[in-house]
Biotite code that builds the C-alpha atoms (Angstrom):
import biotite.structure as struc

atoms = struc.array([
    struc.Atom([112.809, -37.433, -21.539], chain_id="A", res_id=1, res_name="ILE", atom_name="CA", element="C"),
    struc.Atom([116.267, -36.047, -22.284], chain_id="A", res_id=2, res_name="LYS", atom_name="CA", element="C"),
    struc.Atom([116.496, -34.809, -18.701], chain_id="A", res_id=3, res_name="GLU", atom_name="CA", element="C"),
    struc.Atom([115.914, -38.330, -17.347], chain_id="A", res_id=4, res_name="LEU", atom_name="CA", element="C"),
    struc.Atom([118.873, -39.646, -19.343], chain_id="A", res_id=5, res_name="LYS", atom_name="CA", element="C"),
    struc.Atom([121.118, -36.967, -17.866], chain_id="A", res_id=6, res_name="ASP", atom_name="CA", element="C"),
    struc.Atom([122.707, -38.485, -14.748], chain_id="A", res_id=7, res_name="THR", atom_name="CA", element="C"),
    struc.Atom([122.914, -35.030, -13.170], chain_id="A", res_id=8, res_name="GLY", atom_name="CA", element="C"),
    struc.Atom([119.130, -34.611, -13.134], chain_id="A", res_id=9, res_name="THR", atom_name="CA", element="C"),
    struc.Atom([117.237, -35.738, -10.066], chain_id="A", res_id=10, res_name="ASN", atom_name="CA", element="C"),
    struc.Atom([114.135, -37.725, -11.164], chain_id="A", res_id=11, res_name="PRO", atom_name="CA", element="C"),
    struc.Atom([112.212, -36.132, -8.261], chain_id="A", res_id=12, res_name="ARG", atom_name="CA", element="C"),
    struc.Atom([112.583, -32.713, -9.904], chain_id="A", res_id=13, res_name="ASP", atom_name="CA", element="C"),
    struc.Atom([111.241, -34.011, -13.215], chain_id="A", res_id=14, res_name="VAL", atom_name="CA", element="C"),
    struc.Atom([108.279, -35.681, -11.478], chain_id="A", res_id=15, res_name="LYS", atom_name="CA", element="C"),
    struc.Atom([107.571, -32.488, -9.540], chain_id="A", res_id=16, res_name="PHE", atom_name="CA", element="C"),
    struc.Atom([107.424, -30.394, -12.729], chain_id="A", res_id=17, res_name="ARG", atom_name="CA", element="C"),
    struc.Atom([105.253, -33.000, -14.445], chain_id="A", res_id=18, res_name="LEU", atom_name="CA", element="C"),
    struc.Atom([102.833, -33.065, -11.500], chain_id="A", res_id=19, res_name="ALA", atom_name="CA", element="C"),
    struc.Atom([102.598, -29.282, -11.549], chain_id="A", res_id=20, res_name="ARG", atom_name="CA", element="C"),
    struc.Atom([101.860, -29.273, -15.291], chain_id="A", res_id=21, res_name="GLU", atom_name="CA", element="C"),
    struc.Atom([99.143, -31.904, -14.881], chain_id="A", res_id=22, res_name="ILE", atom_name="CA", element="C"),
    struc.Atom([97.588, -29.985, -11.969], chain_id="A", res_id=23, res_name="ALA", atom_name="CA", element="C"),
    struc.Atom([97.592, -26.835, -14.113], chain_id="A", res_id=24, res_name="THR", atom_name="CA", element="C"),
    struc.Atom([95.804, -28.695, -16.919], chain_id="A", res_id=25, res_name="MET", atom_name="CA", element="C"),
    struc.Atom([92.930, -29.763, -14.645], chain_id="A", res_id=26, res_name="TYR", atom_name="CA", element="C"),
    struc.Atom([92.898, -26.814, -12.241], chain_id="A", res_id=27, res_name="HIS", atom_name="CA", element="C"),
    struc.Atom([94.113, -23.252, -12.336], chain_id="A", res_id=28, res_name="SER", atom_name="CA", element="C"),
    struc.Atom([97.736, -22.153, -12.346], chain_id="A", res_id=29, res_name="LYS", atom_name="CA", element="C"),
    struc.Atom([97.157, -20.696, -8.869], chain_id="A", res_id=30, res_name="GLU", atom_name="CA", element="C"),
    struc.Atom([95.774, -24.005, -7.545], chain_id="A", res_id=31, res_name="ASP", atom_name="CA", element="C"),
    struc.Atom([98.781, -25.841, -8.967], chain_id="A", res_id=32, res_name="ALA", atom_name="CA", element="C"),
    struc.Atom([101.147, -23.372, -7.303], chain_id="A", res_id=33, res_name="ALA", atom_name="CA", element="C"),
    struc.Atom([99.294, -23.733, -3.981], chain_id="A", res_id=34, res_name="TYR", atom_name="CA", element="C"),
    struc.Atom([99.519, -27.536, -4.228], chain_id="A", res_id=35, res_name="ALA", atom_name="CA", element="C"),
    struc.Atom([103.254, -27.298, -4.913], chain_id="A", res_id=36, res_name="ALA", atom_name="CA", element="C"),
    struc.Atom([103.802, -25.103, -1.848], chain_id="A", res_id=37, res_name="VAL", atom_name="CA", element="C"),
    struc.Atom([101.626, -27.390, 0.279], chain_id="A", res_id=38, res_name="GLU", atom_name="CA", element="C"),
    struc.Atom([103.617, -30.427, -0.928], chain_id="A", res_id=39, res_name="PHE", atom_name="CA", element="C"),
    struc.Atom([106.896, -28.735, 0.019], chain_id="A", res_id=40, res_name="ASP", atom_name="CA", element="C"),
    struc.Atom([105.548, -27.750, 3.438], chain_id="A", res_id=41, res_name="ASN", atom_name="CA", element="C"),
    struc.Atom([104.303, -31.238, 4.299], chain_id="A", res_id=42, res_name="VAL", atom_name="CA", element="C"),
    struc.Atom([106.948, -33.464, 2.743], chain_id="A", res_id=43, res_name="PHE", atom_name="CA", element="C"),
    struc.Atom([110.115, -31.382, 2.684], chain_id="A", res_id=44, res_name="LYS", atom_name="CA", element="C"),
    struc.Atom([109.615, -29.097, 5.678], chain_id="A", res_id=45, res_name="MET", atom_name="CA", element="C"),
    struc.Atom([107.682, -31.743, 7.715], chain_id="A", res_id=46, res_name="LYS", atom_name="CA", element="C"),
    struc.Atom([104.950, -29.221, 8.596], chain_id="A", res_id=47, res_name="GLU", atom_name="CA", element="C"),
    struc.Atom([101.224, -29.846, 8.896], chain_id="A", res_id=48, res_name="LEU", atom_name="CA", element="C"),
    struc.Atom([98.987, -29.234, 5.886], chain_id="A", res_id=49, res_name="PRO", atom_name="CA", element="C"),
    struc.Atom([97.031, -25.969, 5.984], chain_id="A", res_id=50, res_name="HIS", atom_name="CA", element="C"),
    struc.Atom([93.718, -27.758, 5.503], chain_id="A", res_id=51, res_name="GLU", atom_name="CA", element="C"),
    struc.Atom([92.974, -30.790, 7.677], chain_id="A", res_id=52, res_name="ILE", atom_name="CA", element="C"),
    struc.Atom([89.623, -32.549, 7.888], chain_id="A", res_id=53, res_name="ASP", atom_name="CA", element="C"),
    struc.Atom([87.997, -32.696, 11.314], chain_id="A", res_id=54, res_name="GLU", atom_name="CA", element="C"),
    struc.Atom([86.377, -35.684, 13.042], chain_id="A", res_id=55, res_name="PHE", atom_name="CA", element="C"),
    struc.Atom([84.235, -35.413, 16.180], chain_id="A", res_id=56, res_name="SER", atom_name="CA", element="C"),
    struc.Atom([84.333, -38.066, 18.886], chain_id="A", res_id=57, res_name="ILE", atom_name="CA", element="C"),
    struc.Atom([81.368, -38.103, 21.235], chain_id="A", res_id=58, res_name="ASP", atom_name="CA", element="C"),
    struc.Atom([82.236, -37.334, 24.850], chain_id="A", res_id=59, res_name="SER", atom_name="CA", element="C"),
    struc.Atom([80.632, -40.638, 25.895], chain_id="A", res_id=60, res_name="SER", atom_name="CA", element="C"),
    struc.Atom([83.472, -42.430, 24.054], chain_id="A", res_id=61, res_name="GLU", atom_name="CA", element="C"),
    struc.Atom([86.207, -40.544, 25.916], chain_id="A", res_id=62, res_name="ASN", atom_name="CA", element="C"),
    struc.Atom([88.747, -42.040, 26.533], chain_id="A", res_id=63, res_name="PRO", atom_name="CA", element="C"),
    struc.Atom([88.841, -44.115, 23.352], chain_id="A", res_id=64, res_name="ILE", atom_name="CA", element="C"),
    struc.Atom([90.958, -47.142, 22.509], chain_id="A", res_id=65, res_name="TRP", atom_name="CA", element="C"),
    struc.Atom([93.511, -46.178, 19.823], chain_id="A", res_id=66, res_name="ILE", atom_name="CA", element="C"),
    struc.Atom([92.473, -49.084, 17.570], chain_id="A", res_id=67, res_name="VAL", atom_name="CA", element="C"),
    struc.Atom([88.829, -48.009, 17.786], chain_id="A", res_id=68, res_name="LYS", atom_name="CA", element="C"),
    struc.Atom([89.816, -44.404, 17.055], chain_id="A", res_id=69, res_name="LEU", atom_name="CA", element="C"),
    struc.Atom([91.647, -45.474, 13.892], chain_id="A", res_id=70, res_name="LEU", atom_name="CA", element="C"),
    struc.Atom([88.766, -47.616, 12.640], chain_id="A", res_id=71, res_name="THR", atom_name="CA", element="C"),
    struc.Atom([86.020, -45.091, 13.574], chain_id="A", res_id=72, res_name="ARG", atom_name="CA", element="C"),
    struc.Atom([87.836, -42.346, 11.694], chain_id="A", res_id=73, res_name="THR", atom_name="CA", element="C"),
    struc.Atom([88.455, -44.691, 8.742], chain_id="A", res_id=74, res_name="LYS", atom_name="CA", element="C"),
    struc.Atom([92.198, -44.097, 9.061], chain_id="A", res_id=75, res_name="MET", atom_name="CA", element="C"),
    struc.Atom([92.458, -47.903, 9.258], chain_id="A", res_id=76, res_name="ALA", atom_name="CA", element="C"),
    struc.Atom([90.227, -50.360, 7.432], chain_id="A", res_id=77, res_name="SER", atom_name="CA", element="C"),
    struc.Atom([90.028, -52.852, 10.310], chain_id="A", res_id=78, res_name="SER", atom_name="CA", element="C"),
    struc.Atom([91.292, -53.508, 13.820], chain_id="A", res_id=79, res_name="SER", atom_name="CA", element="C"),
    struc.Atom([94.079, -55.706, 12.492], chain_id="A", res_id=80, res_name="SER", atom_name="CA", element="C"),
    struc.Atom([95.057, -52.975, 10.019], chain_id="A", res_id=81, res_name="ASP", atom_name="CA", element="C"),
    struc.Atom([95.111, -50.458, 12.897], chain_id="A", res_id=82, res_name="ALA", atom_name="CA", element="C"),
    struc.Atom([97.320, -52.741, 15.003], chain_id="A", res_id=83, res_name="ARG", atom_name="CA", element="C"),
    struc.Atom([99.688, -53.251, 12.058], chain_id="A", res_id=84, res_name="ARG", atom_name="CA", element="C"),
    struc.Atom([99.952, -49.490, 11.469], chain_id="A", res_id=85, res_name="LEU", atom_name="CA", element="C"),
    struc.Atom([100.758, -48.930, 15.156], chain_id="A", res_id=86, res_name="ILE", atom_name="CA", element="C"),
    struc.Atom([103.284, -51.782, 15.237], chain_id="A", res_id=87, res_name="GLN", atom_name="CA", element="C"),
    struc.Atom([105.061, -50.384, 12.161], chain_id="A", res_id=88, res_name="GLN", atom_name="CA", element="C"),
    struc.Atom([105.300, -46.911, 13.714], chain_id="A", res_id=89, res_name="GLY", atom_name="CA", element="C"),
    struc.Atom([102.861, -45.277, 11.326], chain_id="A", res_id=90, res_name="GLY", atom_name="CA", element="C"),
    struc.Atom([100.541, -43.636, 13.872], chain_id="A", res_id=91, res_name="VAL", atom_name="CA", element="C"),
    struc.Atom([101.231, -40.310, 15.598], chain_id="A", res_id=92, res_name="GLU", atom_name="CA", element="C"),
    struc.Atom([99.222, -38.049, 17.846], chain_id="A", res_id=93, res_name="ILE", atom_name="CA", element="C"),
    struc.Atom([100.566, -34.492, 18.066], chain_id="A", res_id=94, res_name="GLN", atom_name="CA", element="C"),
    struc.Atom([103.841, -35.698, 16.471], chain_id="A", res_id=95, res_name="GLU", atom_name="CA", element="C"),
    struc.Atom([104.321, -38.414, 19.122], chain_id="A", res_id=96, res_name="GLU", atom_name="CA", element="C"),
    struc.Atom([104.442, -42.007, 17.883], chain_id="A", res_id=97, res_name="LYS", atom_name="CA", element="C"),
    struc.Atom([101.897, -44.397, 19.321], chain_id="A", res_id=98, res_name="ILE", atom_name="CA", element="C"),
    struc.Atom([103.600, -47.728, 19.979], chain_id="A", res_id=99, res_name="THR", atom_name="CA", element="C"),
    struc.Atom([101.030, -49.502, 22.185], chain_id="A", res_id=100, res_name="ASP", atom_name="CA", element="C"),
    struc.Atom([97.964, -50.865, 20.406], chain_id="A", res_id=101, res_name="SER", atom_name="CA", element="C"),
    struc.Atom([96.224, -51.120, 23.803], chain_id="A", res_id=102, res_name="ASN", atom_name="CA", element="C"),
    struc.Atom([96.577, -47.391, 24.516], chain_id="A", res_id=103, res_name="ALA", atom_name="CA", element="C"),
    struc.Atom([93.544, -45.433, 25.642], chain_id="A", res_id=104, res_name="GLU", atom_name="CA", element="C"),
    struc.Atom([93.465, -41.902, 24.222], chain_id="A", res_id=105, res_name="ILE", atom_name="CA", element="C"),
    struc.Atom([91.912, -39.213, 26.421], chain_id="A", res_id=106, res_name="SER", atom_name="CA", element="C"),
    struc.Atom([90.598, -36.260, 24.485], chain_id="A", res_id=107, res_name="ILE", atom_name="CA", element="C"),
    struc.Atom([90.738, -33.040, 26.470], chain_id="A", res_id=108, res_name="SER", atom_name="CA", element="C"),
    struc.Atom([91.491, -30.720, 23.560], chain_id="A", res_id=109, res_name="GLU", atom_name="CA", element="C"),
    struc.Atom([91.643, -31.072, 19.759], chain_id="A", res_id=110, res_name="PRO", atom_name="CA", element="C"),
    struc.Atom([94.678, -32.913, 18.403], chain_id="A", res_id=111, res_name="PHE", atom_name="CA", element="C"),
    struc.Atom([96.142, -34.006, 15.076], chain_id="A", res_id=112, res_name="ILE", atom_name="CA", element="C"),
    struc.Atom([96.132, -37.703, 14.242], chain_id="A", res_id=113, res_name="LEU", atom_name="CA", element="C"),
    struc.Atom([98.626, -38.678, 11.553], chain_id="A", res_id=114, res_name="ARG", atom_name="CA", element="C"),
    struc.Atom([98.610, -42.059, 9.874], chain_id="A", res_id=115, res_name="VAL", atom_name="CA", element="C"),
    struc.Atom([101.461, -42.768, 7.516], chain_id="A", res_id=116, res_name="GLY", atom_name="CA", element="C"),
    struc.Atom([103.095, -39.870, 5.721], chain_id="A", res_id=117, res_name="LYS", atom_name="CA", element="C"),
    struc.Atom([100.074, -38.429, 3.971], chain_id="A", res_id=118, res_name="ARG", atom_name="CA", element="C"),
    struc.Atom([96.952, -38.776, 6.088], chain_id="A", res_id=119, res_name="ARG", atom_name="CA", element="C"),
    struc.Atom([96.048, -36.204, 8.720], chain_id="A", res_id=120, res_name="PHE", atom_name="CA", element="C"),
    struc.Atom([92.881, -35.751, 10.741], chain_id="A", res_id=121, res_name="LEU", atom_name="CA", element="C"),
    struc.Atom([91.978, -33.267, 13.458], chain_id="A", res_id=122, res_name="LYS", atom_name="CA", element="C"),
    struc.Atom([90.184, -35.027, 16.321], chain_id="A", res_id=123, res_name="ILE", atom_name="CA", element="C"),
    struc.Atom([87.796, -32.975, 18.442], chain_id="A", res_id=124, res_name="VAL", atom_name="CA", element="C"),
    struc.Atom([85.557, -33.889, 21.326], chain_id="A", res_id=125, res_name="LEU", atom_name="CA", element="C"),
    struc.Atom([81.869, -33.249, 20.853], chain_id="A", res_id=126, res_name="SER", atom_name="CA", element="C"),
    struc.Atom([79.245, -33.156, 23.568], chain_id="A", res_id=127, res_name="ASP", atom_name="CA", element="C"),
    struc.Atom([75.870, -34.461, 22.450], chain_id="A", res_id=128, res_name="GLU", atom_name="CA", element="C"),
    struc.Atom([74.231, -32.501, 25.269], chain_id="A", res_id=129, res_name="ASN", atom_name="CA", element="C"),
    struc.Atom([75.419, -29.159, 23.828], chain_id="A", res_id=130, res_name="LYS", atom_name="CA", element="C"),
    struc.Atom([72.790, -26.790, 22.573], chain_id="A", res_id=131, res_name="THR", atom_name="CA", element="C"),
    struc.Atom([73.476, -24.683, 19.515], chain_id="A", res_id=132, res_name="SER", atom_name="CA", element="C"),
])
């Protein structure tokens, strides 16, 4: 609390230490340290997280309308939410902003879909005719 009253202290630093202490209470010290490094990588260094969930799109849906992609992956709660996210510049594919809500996305290789600052998803094409 004293640190917050000091005008020379950045509140972000205090919040960061508090978050690390809370993470240590509920997880291990190592997990808290990993989370801190991951946070720095994603939000300070603007890198991709090390662990990204994967979502498969069936080849019969390729190409897929960007709005449908956002709703199918649950990165947007509805079509209107997806359009709003695109309009506000919150949707990127491979670090390229999507600005057209009518865009058709062709999937030829896996790519990273980013929605907002914190949500990432790896999109892959699946072929239902594949045999395992």
